[in-house]
N, C-alpha and C positions, 0 to 999 in steps of 0.2 A: 326242348325238342332236339337232342342229339348234339348239342354243343356247337352248332353251326354259327359262325360268327359274321357272315356276309352273305351277299346274294350275287355271285359272279358266274353267270353261265358261259364261261369261255369255250371255244370249240374243242380244246383239249378235255376239259371236264365233261361237256356233254358227250364226246366220244367214248369216255370212260363209262358213263351212265348207260349209254345206249348198247355198248358191247357187252354189258353185264346181262342184258335181258334179250338182245336182238341179234340174230346171225342173218347172213344173206338169204337164208331159207325161212326166216321167221322166228318165232319165240324160241329161246333156249330153255330147255327143261333138263336139269336144273339150271339156275342162273350160273354164268361163269364170273365169279367174283374177282375184282381186279387185284393186283398186287398191292401190298400195304401202302406203299408211297403214293400210288395213284388213288387209292381209296381215301388216304388222308387228305390229299389236295382236294378231291371232290367234297369231302366233309367240311373242310374249312371254307369252301366256296359256298356252302349252303345248299348244295345240289343233291348230295347223297348224305345218308344218314346211318349211323351205327346203332345196333341194337333194334328194338321195335317199340312200337307205342301200344300201351295197354289201357284200353277204355271199354266200359260196358255200354250198353245202348243209351242210358241216359247220359253218360259222359260224353259220348260222340254228339249226342243232340245239343248238349251245352256248348260243346266246342264249336259247332256250326253256327249256332245263333250268336255266340260271341265273335266268331270270326266275321260273320255277316255285318255286325254292328260296327266293326272297325274298317269297313270299306264303303265308300260312297258310290251311289249309281253314276255319278259323273265320272269318277275315276275309272270304274269298270267299262264304261262306255267309251271313254278316250282310249283305253287300252285295246278294246276290241277293234275299234276302227283303225288305230295304228297298226294293228297286226296284219291288216290286209295288205300292206305294202312291205313291212318289215318282216312278216312271217314269224314273228314271235308268238308262237302257239301257246307257250306257257301263260302269257298275259292275255291271250284271246279267251281262254277257258273261264276266267272270272266272272264274265258277264252272265254266263249260264248258271253258274254256281250261286251268284248273288241273287239271281232271279228265283231260284228254287228256295234258298234259305231265308230270304228277307221276310216271308210271312210264316216261317216254320214255327210251330208252337211247341212249347216244352210239354212233354207228355211221357207217360210210362209206355213200356212196351205193350202192345195191344194185340191179341191174338185174333186173327180175322176169322169172321164166320164163314162157314162153308158156303161157297159161292162158284157159280159156273157161268162163263160168259162165252156163249157159242163154243164151249169146250176149253177156253183159254182165260183163267183167272188171272187178274192183274197182280196178285201177290199169292205167294205159296203158303201153305198152311203153318210154316214155322217162321214167316216173315211178319214184321210189325205192320199192322193194317194202316197205321198212320203215316209212317215215313217209309216204309219198304225195307227198314233195317233187317238184314239177314242174320240168322243166328250165328253163322260161322263168322260174321264180322265183329263180334264181341271178342274181347281178349286181344291177342296180338295182331298188329298190322304192320307190314313192312312198308314204311313210307317211300322206300326207293321204287317200288312198282308204281306208286301214284306218281312220283316225280318223273319216271320215264314216260308213262302215258301222257302226262301233261306237256313235256317237251315233244314227244313224238307225234302226237295227233291233236294237241289241244284239249285232252281229256276224253274219256270215252264213258265214264261212269257218271252220266249227267245227273242222276238222282240218287247217287250214293252218298249217304250222310257222311261217313268217314272221309270219302274223297273230297266232298264239297268243303268240310272243315280245313283239311290240309291245303286245298287249292287256294282258299281265301286267305289262310294264315301266310302262305308263301307269297301271294299277290301283295299283301300289305307290307312286306319286307323288301320288295323288289323296286328298283328304280324303273320308272316307266316313262316312254316316250309320249309326247303329245301328238295327236293326229294332226297332219297337214293337209293342204289343199288337195293333194293327190289321193289321200284316204277318203275324204269326203266326196270327190268325184267317183272314185271307185265303189264306195258304198251306195251312192245313188244309182249307179250304173246296175248294181246288183238289184236294188229295189225295182228299178225299171225293168229288168230282165224278168224278174218274178212276177211282175204285174202283167206282162205281156204274153204269157205263155197260154197255149191252148187250154181249155178248162179242165180237161181230163188228165192233164199232166200230174204226175205224183211226185213226192219229194225225191224218191230214189231215181226218178228219170230226170230230174232237174239238173243234177250234177254234171252231166255230160256237156251242158252248154256253159258252165261255169268257168271255162279255161281263162277267162280274163282275171281270175283271182289266182295269184301265185299258189303253188303246192300241188299235192296229188289228190286223187279221188277221196281218199279217207279224211284228209284236212278239210276239204270242201264239204263233204258230208257233215262234219263236226260244226261248221258254220251253220248248217241248216238246223241241226239239233239244237244249237244255242238259240237260233231265231225262234224255234219251237217252244222251248221252255219259257221265254220271254213273252210268249203270246203273239209275237209279231206274225208268225206262222201257225195258224190254228184252225181246226175245223169246228164246225158248230157241234155242240154236245161233247166236245173233247177240248176243254180249256187249257191254256197254259197257266203260268204261275203269276201273271201280271197283277191281278186283283186280290188273289187269295191263295194260300196253300191248297194243293189238290191232293188229298189223301190218297196214299198208295192204292188202297182198295177201290178207288174210283178211276184209276189210271188204266182203263180197259185197252187192250191190245187187239189188233185186227184178227179175225177169225181164221188164221193160218198159222202154220207151224212156227215160222220164224218171221218176226216183225223186222223189216229191213232198216227201219230208222227208229230213233228213241221216241217215247211218248212226249208231246202229242202230235209231232210232225209226221209220224207214221201214218196219221189219218189225212193229213192236208193234201189237197189238190189244188191246182192253179184256180179253179172255180171258187175257192174260199178267199182268194186274193190276200191283201195285206191288212193286218188289223192297224189301221192308222193311229188309234189311241194308244197301243202298245208301242208302235213305233215311236210316237212323240214322248212316251215315257222313258224308254230305255235308250233311245238314240235321238235325242232332241236336236243334236247338231245337224240332222239331215231334214 
């Protein structure tokens, strides 16, 4: 993967990565690629990549399954908890990716049957009905975009098989801090906060009160998305991935034009509470 020889997200390297894709007003289109020396430093640090990665659907599925097998649930949980105080968003992302990939079955690309769910089908007609792999994801993937999203927000492509493979491969290479007492206290505060909300509170409304967690709104939303795919936050009839892989064709979205959060937390309300079995499975430290 691009000849990277370490994993060193120093401030200078992360600034190079961020400025490639992000400006004070949002996404750069096209990207503003760094000068060669800066690019070389970022590549040597294992944070940016030259060229592209070329895999078809089956190749990306195999990569995600192999990457998940190389990461333990304990490692991902420790990193998630430690990220609450360190704000290491790149390490936070792995728990969500592992949750999705741990039961991912090997499978061929499967064309979905025609389906309508209140006007919003969970997968498109050219997406894989099993994993949601999109036809445009086959072939070339610029890993630099994945790397940027991973450091910027803790990942945003929660169920993207190419992102999951990359995320877990990077995580396996990265030095990782262990959670301390402050992390455990903060995580318990989060669980207590989520457990005590008015019943009608939605996941999108929760974030405003999560200011006790360092970061901005998008980072806190990613925390909830990760808790959703682990099944810690899930609504009835819309399971997370704690017990089994949820085929993309069954990840229905709410009947509105834009789902404000990822599946399945987009369905969650405080009335659903905390799934204590999933909490014990993915965050046993709590």
